[in-house]
C-alpha positions in Angstrom: 79.2 141.8 103.9 76.1 140.2 102.4 78.0 137.0 101.9 78.8 136.8 105.6 75.1 137.0 106.6 74.3 134.4 104.0 76.9 132.0 105.3 75.6 132.3 108.9 72.2 131.2 107.8 73.3 128.0 106.2 71.9 125.0 108.1 74.7 122.6 109.0 73.4 119.0 109.1 76.8 117.3 108.9 77.6 114.9 111.6 80.2 112.1 112.0 79.2 109.3 109.7 77.3 111.6 107.3 77.7 110.6 103.6 78.9 113.3 101.3 79.4 113.4 97.5 82.3 115.3 95.9 83.3 115.6 92.2 87.0 115.5 91.5 89.5 114.7 88.8 91.5 111.4 89.0 95.1 112.5 88.6 96.9 109.2 89.2 96.3 105.5 90.0 99.0 103.5 91.8 98.3 99.8 92.7 95.2 100.1 95.0 95.5 103.9 95.6 93.7 106.6 93.6 94.8 110.3 93.7 91.8 112.6 93.2 92.1 116.4 92.8 89.2 118.3 94.4 89.8 122.0 93.9 93.4 122.8 94.8 93.8 119.7 97.0 94.8 116.2 96.0 93.3 113.4 98.1 94.6 109.9 98.2 91.9 107.2 98.5 92.0 103.4 98.6 90.2 102.1 95.6 88.1 99.7 97.8 86.8 102.8 99.7 85.5 104.2 96.4 83.3 101.2 95.9 82.3 100.6 99.5 78.6 100.0 99.8 78.1 99.4 96.0 77.1 96.1 94.5 79.9 96.3 91.9 82.9 94.0 91.6 86.3 95.6 91.9 88.8 94.6 89.3 92.4 95.3 90.2 95.6 94.8 88.2 97.6 91.7 88.9 
């Protein structure tokens, strides 16, 4: 019961376009797609999206 009260008091500042940061385990890399496990879910992400906004060059296999 105490957890339910605590959850209701959490301020929610998430809006569309909000940046979030998650930590996950890379489980596979295929061409330009990366499979990342976050908890029990596996998310497929384009490698270019991982580096979007960074000033790093992307090296991809030929």
